[in-house]
C-alpha positions in Angstrom: 100.1 153.2 86.6 97.6 151.5 84.4 100.1 148.8 83.4 100.7 147.9 87.2 97.0 147.8 87.9 96.5 145.4 84.9 99.4 143.1 86.1 97.9 143.2 89.7 94.4 142.2 88.3 95.9 139.3 86.3 97.6 137.9 89.4 94.4 138.2 91.3 92.3 136.4 88.7 95.1 133.7 88.4 95.1 133.2 92.1 91.4 132.9 92.2 91.4 130.3 89.5 94.1 128.2 91.3 92.4 128.4 94.7 89.1 127.2 93.1 90.6 124.2 91.4 89.9 121.0 93.2 93.0 119.1 92.3 93.8 115.9 93.9 97.4 114.4 93.6 97.8 111.2 91.7 100.7 108.8 92.4 101.4 105.2 92.1 101.7 103.4 95.4 105.2 102.0 96.2 106.2 98.8 98.1 109.7 99.0 99.7 111.1 95.8 101.1 114.3 94.4 102.5 116.5 92.4 100.3 117.1 90.0 103.3 114.8 87.3 104.7 114.9 86.3 108.4 114.8 82.5 108.4 113.9 80.4 111.3 114.4 76.8 110.7 112.1 74.0 112.2 114.9 73.3 114.8 114.8 77.1 115.9 118.0 78.3 114.4 117.8 81.8 113.1 119.8 83.5 110.3 119.4 85.7 107.2 119.3 85.0 103.6 118.8 86.8 100.4 115.6 86.9 98.7 117.1 85.4 95.5 118.4 82.3 97.5 116.3 79.1 97.4 114.2 78.3 100.4 113.5 75.1 102.3 110.2 73.5 103.1 109.2 74.1 106.6 111.3 77.4 107.2 109.5 80.3 108.7 110.7 83.4 106.7 110.0 87.1 107.6 110.1 89.8 105.0 110.1 93.4 106.3 108.4 96.0 104.0 107.0 99.4 103.9 103.7 100.2 102.2 103.8 103.7 100.8 100.8 105.5 99.2 103.2 108.3 98.2 101.1 111.4 97.8 97.9 109.4 98.2 96.4 107.6 101.2 96.6 103.8 101.3 93.3 101.9 100.8 94.3 98.3 100.7 97.0 95.7 100.6 96.8 92.0 99.7 99.0 89.0 99.3 97.9 86.4 96.8 99.4 82.9 96.5 98.6 79.3 96.5 97.9 78.8 100.2 98.5 75.0 99.8 102.0 75.8 98.8 102.9 78.7 100.9 101.2 79.6 104.2 101.2 83.5 104.7 100.3 86.0 107.5 101.0 89.8 107.9 102.3 91.1 111.1 101.5 94.8 111.8 102.0 96.8 115.0 99.2 98.1 117.3 99.5 101.6 115.8 98.7 100.5 112.3 95.9 98.2 113.8 93.8 101.2 114.6 93.6 102.3 110.9 92.2 98.9 109.7 88.5 98.6 108.7 86.0 95.7 108.1 87.4 93.1 105.7 90.9 93.1 107.0 92.4 89.8 107.7 96.2 90.0 108.5 96.3 86.4 109.3 95.4 85.7 105.6 97.3 88.5 104.0 94.6 91.2 103.6 94.6 94.7 105.0 91.9 97.5 104.3 92.6 100.9 105.5 90.3 103.7 106.8 89.9 106.5 104.1 92.0 109.6 104.3 94.0 108.2 107.2 97.3 106.4 106.5 100.0 107.3 103.9 102.8 104.9 105.0 102.4 101.4 106.7 105.2 99.2 108.1 104.5 95.5 107.8 106.2 92.1 108.0 105.1 89.2 105.9 105.6 85.9 107.5 105.4 82.9 105.2 106.2 79.1 105.3 106.9 77.2 102.2 104.9 73.9 102.2 105.8 72.4 98.8 108.8 72.4 96.6 109.0 74.2 93.3 108.7 77.8 92.1 105.6 79.6 93.5 104.1 83.0 92.6 103.5 85.4 95.3 101.5 88.7 94.3 101.5 91.9 96.4 98.6 94.2 95.4 98.9 97.7 96.9 96.2 100.2 96.2 95.8 103.9 97.2 93.0 106.5 96.5 94.4 107.6 93.2 92.7 107.1 89.8 92.7 103.6 88.3 95.5 104.5 85.9 97.7 104.7 89.1 96.3 102.3 91.5 96.3 99.4 92.3 99.9 98.2 91.6 101.0 94.5 91.6 104.3 93.4 92.7 105.5 89.7 92.3 107.9 87.6 94.0 108.7 83.9 92.9 110.5 82.2 95.6 112.3 78.8 94.7 111.5 76.2 97.3 113.7 73.0 97.4 
């Protein structure tokens, strides 16, 4: 009987220790994107191309993506590029719009999210190449994890002809 009482007390103590721990999950944010771009040419024709294809100056391209904080909530997303070479804008739906806070500027590729609110966010990046060459686009996605997990930077180097 004493053995069962001892085992019960060990489980109670372990349970109390686990409940009192203030652990927060830590995960790296993920960016999921389509491998296809929707292209609209200056004359209005629409088609799809692969992200590895070369692009033409003046085409409007749309890239569908999902911002995923995984186990943590999203805090920010930004697209960095040379705006004289590529014009960018983020398109988000009205539901996601209610989670944006001050400092957000979707028209210039910047989103800031309210704390403890949003784990997953669908977005569409619309961009227009303005110069030929290879251009660097950086996508910086952050969640509320520690600095060793977040932010995470993704790169895309479109070739414009």
